[in-house]
N, C-alpha and C positions, 0 to 999 in steps of 0.2 A: 504494500500500500504506500501511497505517497504521504507527504506531510499532513494532508488534510484527512487521512484515513480512507481515501478513495482508492479502490482497486486499480492496478495497472496490469494490462495484459501485454505479454511480451511474445512476439513471434520467434520462431526458431532462429538462433544465432543473433538475436537482437539484445540491446542493453538499454537501460534507463537509469536515471539518477533518482534516488529516493532519500530525502532527509540527509543529504550530504554524502551518502554512500552510493555505490554502483551495484546494480543487480543485472545479470545477464542470464538468458535461458539457453542452455547448451544442449538440450535435447533429451536428457535422461540423467539418472543418478551418477554423480561424479565420484569415480573411484581412482583416478590418477590425476595429479595436479602438481605443477612445479613452476616457480618463478625463474626467469633467467637470472643468473648471478649478478650481472652488471647492467643489463638492458631492461627496458620497461616492456617485457613480453612475457606471456604466460603460455605454457603448454598444458592442455586440458584433454582428458578423454572421459567419455560418459557411456554407460551402458544404455541400451534401449529401454524405454519406459515399460514395455511389456516383458522385459527380462531384467529386473533391477539388480539381481545378484547372480553370481556364477559360482560353481563348485570348483575350487582350485585343484582338485584331484582329477578333473576331466579336461579334455582338449576340445577346442571349439574352432570352427572354420568358416562361420558365416561372415558376411561383410562387417567391417568395423571402421570407425573414423576417429582420428584425433585432430585437435584444433589448435591453432596458434592465435592468441589474442594479444593485441597491442593496447597498452595502457597509457592514456594521456593524463598525466598527473595534474596538469594545470586545469584541465576541464573536468577532471574527476569522472571520466568516461572510458570504456573499453570498446574495442572494435575487433570482430573476428576477421583476421586478415588471411587465413588459410584453413582449409578443411582437407585433410589428407585421407584417402581411402586405402584400406588394405583388406584383402579377403582372409583375415586371420583370426576371426572369432571374437575376441575382446582384447582390451588393453589392461594388463595387470599393473603395469607401472611405467612411468616415463620420467626421464631425468636429463636436464641440461648439463653439459660438461661444466664442472665448477671452475675450470681454468681455460675457458673457451677463448680462442684467438679470434676476436671479433674484428671484422673488416667492414668496409662500406658495402660489400656485396653479401656478407655472410654473418649470421648470428652464432656460428659455431656448431658443434655437434650436439644432437639430441638422441639419446638411447631410449628405445621403446621395447618392452617385453610384451609378447602377444599370447593369446589363448591357445595357439597351435604349437606352443613350445619354442617359437623362434624369438630371437632378440636381434633387432635391426638398429643400425646407427645411421642417422641422416645428417647431411650437411644442410642446415636450414638457411635458405636465402633471406636476406633482409628485404622486407616489403619496400617498394618504391615510395608508397605513401601510406603510412600506418593509420591514416584516418579513413581510407577507402576500404569498405568491407569486401570480403571475398564473394564472388557471384556464382561460383561453381566449385564442385568437388574435383580435386586433382589427385593424380597418382604421382608419387614422388619416388624416384629411383634411389634406393638406399646406398649409402657410401660403403657399408659393410653389412653382411649377414653373418653374425658371430657363430663360430662353431661351438657345439655343445657336446658334453659327454654322452655317449650312447646309453649309459646306464642311469643318467640323471633324468629327473622329471622336468617339467617346464619351469622356467625361471619366473618367479612371481614377485621378487623384490630385487631392485638394482640400485647401486650407489656408486658414483664416481669417487675415486680416491682423491682427497684434497692434496694440492701441491704436486710437485714432480721433482725428480732428481736433478734435471737440468732442462733448459729450454728445448733441447732437441729430442728428449726422451719421449717415448710413446705415452699416451694417456692410459690409465688403468681403470677398469670398470669391474666392480664386484657384483656378482649375481648370486641369489639364494634361491634354491629350488624347493618344489613342493614335496620332495622326498629326502631332504636333509643335506644336499650337496651345496658347497660353496664353490664358486668359480671366479677366477680373476682373469680378465682378458687384457692384453697389452695391445692397444689400438693405435695404429698410425693416424696422424691427423690429416685432414683433407689436403693441405698444401704438400705434405711429404708424399702422400699417395699419388697426387696428380703429377708432381715433378718426376717421380720414378716411372710412372706410366708413359709420360711424354718422352723420357730418355729411352725407354725400351722400344718405342715406335721408331725412333731415329736409328736404331741399330738394326741394319739389314741382315746381319749374319746370325743374330741370336734373337729368339722370340722374347727375351727379356723377362720371362716369368720369375726368374730367381732374383731380379733386381727390384721387383715391386714389393714394398713392405707387406708382410703377412700379419694377420691377427694371430697372436700366440696366446695360449691359455693353459691353465691347469685346473683340475677339479679335485675336491677332497670331500669325503663324507664327514660332515660336522655334527649332524644330529640324526636321531632315529625317528624321523618324522618331519613334517613341514617346518621350515624356518619362518617364524612369524614376524620377527623384528630384527632389524640390523642398523648399525650406526658406526660411522668412522669418527675417531678422535680428530680434532681440528687440524693436527699436524700430519695426519695420514699414517702415523707410525703404528697404530693399533685399530682394530675394529672389533665390535662385539655383536654377538648373535643370541637370540632366544628362540628355542624350538618348541614344538609341541611336546617333546619329551620333558619339558620344564627345566632344562638345563640352560643357564645363562653362562655364556662362554666368552672369553677374551682371546683374541688371536693376533699374532704378528704376521703381516702379509708375506714377508719373505721367509717365514719358517712356520707355515700353517699346517704342518702334518699333525701336530698335537696342540691343543689349546694351551695358552700361557697361564690361564686361570679359569676356574669354573666353580659354580655353585648351583645347588638345586633350589628351585623356588616353588611356591605353593600352587601356582597356576601359570598358564602361558599368557602371552601378551595379546591384546586386542588391537594394538596399533602397529603400523608397519615400520615405525622409526624408533630408534633408541636415541634419546636426547642427551648428547655429551655436553655438559655445562662448563667443564674446564678439563685439565689434564687427567683428573682422577675421578671426578664425580659425574654420574649420569642419572637420568630419570627414565623409568620405563612404565608407561600406562598399562595396568593389568586390571581389566574389568572396571570396577568402580573405585579402585585404589591406585596409588602410584608407588612403585618400588624405587626407593632412593638407594643408589649403589655407590660405594666407595671402592673402586677397583684396586686402589693402592693399599688400602687397609684391610681389604677382604671383608667388608661389612655391607650387608644388605638389610634395609629396614623398610617394611611396608608402612606407609603413612597414609592417613586419611586425606580426602580432598572433598571438593564441593560438587563432584559430578553427580548428576541426577540419573545417570545411566552409564552405559559402557563408553569409554573413551576410544575414539577411532583413530586419531592421528595427533602428532605432536611435531613442532618445529622449533628451532633455536635461532636466536639473533644475538650475536656478540656485540656489545656496545663499545668495547675497547679491545685493543690488541692483546692485552694481558688477561682477558676474560675475567676482569674484576667485577664487571656488571653484565649480567646476562638476562635476556628475556626468553622465557619458554612459553609457547602458546599451544594450548590444547583445544580440541573440539570433540564432540561426541554426540550420542544419540539423544541427549536431552536438549540439543539445540543451543547450548551455551558455548561461547568462545571465551576461553580463560587465558589471561595474560599473567604469567608468573614472573615477577621481577626479583631477580637474585642480586644481592650485593655481598661479595665475599669479604670476610674479615678474619683476623686471628682471634681465637678464643681458646680458653682452657689450655694455657701454656702454648705449645707449638701446634696445636690442632687447628685445622682449617674449618671455619664456620661460615654461615651465611644468614643474611636476613631474607626472608621469603614472604612476599606479599602477593596475593592473588586478587585480581580485579575481574569482574565478569561483565560480559555484554549480553543483554537479553535479546533474543530473536523472537519477536512477537508473531502470532499467527498471521498468515498471508491474507486473511479475509478482512483484516483491519478492525476486528471486533474486540474491544476491551483490552485491558492491561492485566490479564491473568498472570499473577506472579505470587511467589512465596519467598519471603526473606528467610534465609537459613541462619541459624545462630553462629556467632564467631567460633572459630576452631583454632586452637594453638597446636602447631605441629613441631615435633622435634625428632632427631635421629640419634643413634648411639655414638656417632663419631664426631660430635661437635657441631653438626649442622642444626642450628636453632631456627625453626621456621615460624615466622611471626603470625599473628592472628589475621584472619581475613573474613570477608563476608562474600556471599554469592547470592545470585538470584536464580531461582528455578523457573524456567520459562515454559510456555506452551508452544511448541514448534516442532517441525520435522527434524530428522537427524542432520547433523553436520558431519560429513564423511571424511573430508580431507582439509588440511590447512597448510599453507605455505607463506612464509614471511619474506618481505623484500624491503630494503631501505631505499627510499626514493632520493631523487636528486635535489629536491627543493627542501631546504632547511633540515635535511636528514630525517624527514618523516618516515616512519615505518608503516608499511601496508600489509595487511593480512588478506589473502585470498582464501575463501572457504567454498567448498562444494557441498551440495546437499542431495538428499534422496529424491527431491522433487525437481531436480534438473537445474537448480539455480546456482550460478556462480556469483558469490558476494565478495566485493572488494571494499574493505573498511580500513580507515586510518587508525593506528594504535595510539590515539591521543587520550590522555586520562579523562578529559571532559566528556568523551563519548561513552565511557563505560557505564553500565547499568542503564543505558538508553535503548529504546526499541529501534530495531533496524527495519523490520517489515511488519 
């Protein structure tokens, strides 16, 4: 609804502003969503409205689409600039290269994992005019179709490794499968692959196949069951996984035959991401609670939260290079978008502590009727290793599921924006300003 409480109807791939926020209709429940790391573009994939969920143990081959949306921060509006078709069932996950080499022609690489067990990497062209909407569906030739282990299931979570050894080294992509395998691919970037291919064509005596950079990979069985959550530490030196077997494991990517650390937890995660908050601490949404993990000290603590249902996704925004202040943003089936503001400090001798405050954004019913809400009592959280989590309040809304969240720091005054997907096909883009919290969006 708009500011006057009047309903707004959105055609497919159209957007509108409502009370300072942007809402777009992407066609169906959003289960894959990612901001570009440096540019104002979003990659989005939605399931069809008549098939809102898929079984990650099955393979699918019907037509599927993913979309590229351009965000105009000054206007507070988004535009669908590309709709890409693939006959590959559904999109499990999609991720922009974190260290993308952006040019006037290219936005860098986008990796997409599909329901037919394939993983494709595309070189996404920069739109000539980001305010002009796409008028037709296109087929985009992938840069790479990644090889996968013949014994592994389909890849349903993917994450680019942060950083790189040097500017010329290939990028690395981590994939987690439905049957417990982790895979790391070393992927040549578009410029390197194009230069090698051009050089091979100039060589009349040799077909040049050996000169073209290949995608190399290895796979390892990490869990006895689907890997539900994964996350890289910010420096790319470690990654963590949580499987259906309820083991939370820590891995070194260059020596991942055996985990560096593991612990058994009471339940598996409902969110696809593990939120690393600094070099040693991470948060893992688990149903209606959050697991606070200190990998360095080997401590895990289940802490309460204000979720009114299952938490589906989590993302992290570092406010400074030393990770002294971190925002962690959650969303879930209760329709609440929660921003957790962490400030790290020294407490209890040499132990590392933090202040933890959660603010909530209420997503009101789309029919514009009433302000149905319930104020929850303040809750004080604490953990065993010196993380003191301050009191917070939350609002329990009446709204559909929020399925995915991705956070991006804009170019104007450092404003942070959260993009959220929902089960009713809405893409919501909201500014993370304190004055907006506890305000109705729709």
